N, C-alpha and C positions, 0 to 999 in steps of 0.2 A: 574524440568523439562526440556528438551535439547529441545533447536529453530535451527532453520536453516534461513537464510535471502536469498535469490537469489530475483535477477533480474526479474522482471516481464519481461513472454513472453508472443507470440502466443498462446501456447498451456494452461496460465490458465487463460483462459477469461471464461471457462463454470465454471471452480470452484469460481472462484471469483466474477461473477454474483450471484451465489449462494450465495456463503457470504456475499453479499451485500445486496440479499433481505431477509436472513433469519438479518440481524441486522437493518435495515433499521430503526424502530421504535427506538431500542435504541441510533443510531447512533444521529436522530433526535431530541431526548430529550437535546443533548450538541450543537448541529452544526444545522447550516439553512441546510433547505432541499436539498436534490439538481432538486428535481421535480419527479410528475410521469413519464414524459420519462425515464429520467434516467432508471427505471425498469422496460420500456421495451425491452425485449432481442435485438431487431433486434437494438434502439438505445444503448444500453449497447455495442455492439458487433463493434459499429463504434466510441461510444469511445474510446473502447478499442484500438484501430487501430491507432486512434487519438494520444492517450499516446505513443504507440510504437513509431509512428514518432517523437513524441519529443523529445522523452529518445536516438534513433540515432541521434538524431542532437544534444545532448546534452545541449538541454534546459533543460531537465528536466530529475529526473532520478526516477525511481519506485521498489519498493522492497513489495514482499510478506515475511511475517513473518509466519513460519510453522513448525509443529510437525515434528517429527522424522517419521513420517510414510505420512508425506508430506500434511497433511490436513492446510490449512488457520486458523491463528489465528489471522492475523491482516496485517495492510499494512505501509508500510514507504512510507512516497515522499519528494524529494527533488526540488522544484521550485523553479520558478526567481533567478534564477543560475546566478552570477555577477562575471565572471571570474577575470576582471580587478581589482574588490577589495575582491576576495575570499571570496563572502559571497552568500546564498540564506535562504531559509524558509524552513526549516526541521516542517513535521508534521506528526502523526499516530493515527493509530485507531486500536483499539484491540476490535475481537469480544465480546460481554456481555459472553458468557460463560466461556472465556477466561481473564476477568478484576479480579484482586485482587489477581493473582499466578504472579505476576514478569514478566509478559512475557515483557512489553513494556519496564523496566529495561532491563531484556538483552539485548534486539533485540538493544535497544538504545545504549548500551555499545558495543554489537558485531558490530554496524553499524561504529559506531564512530572510534574501535579500528582496523578496517580494511580498515576504510578510509584511515587512516594514513598512514597504511603499504603500499599502495599503492594506 
């Protein structure tokens, strides 16, 4: 499966919301819930805009893992960046129907290689 890694942008809000809602139960089996408000479209839109602001300031970076048709397969987040020590926390999640297909492995390798080159 070919994948693309794209930086989160404002036009992703609708599809990302759909991805999160469709995978809520699956994700909440592995990580703490984000709460019911997160899944209300008004709140999600505000949260999305907040993430874009953080990204613009270089506080965090958010990426979407997509297939060749542009469908969202997962996410990669780089947060708590400390430029002075060159560290941050990398997290990722892959939608339930895409697990076990090497999506996360390919995406993280792609991300790692692209971050080292530029």
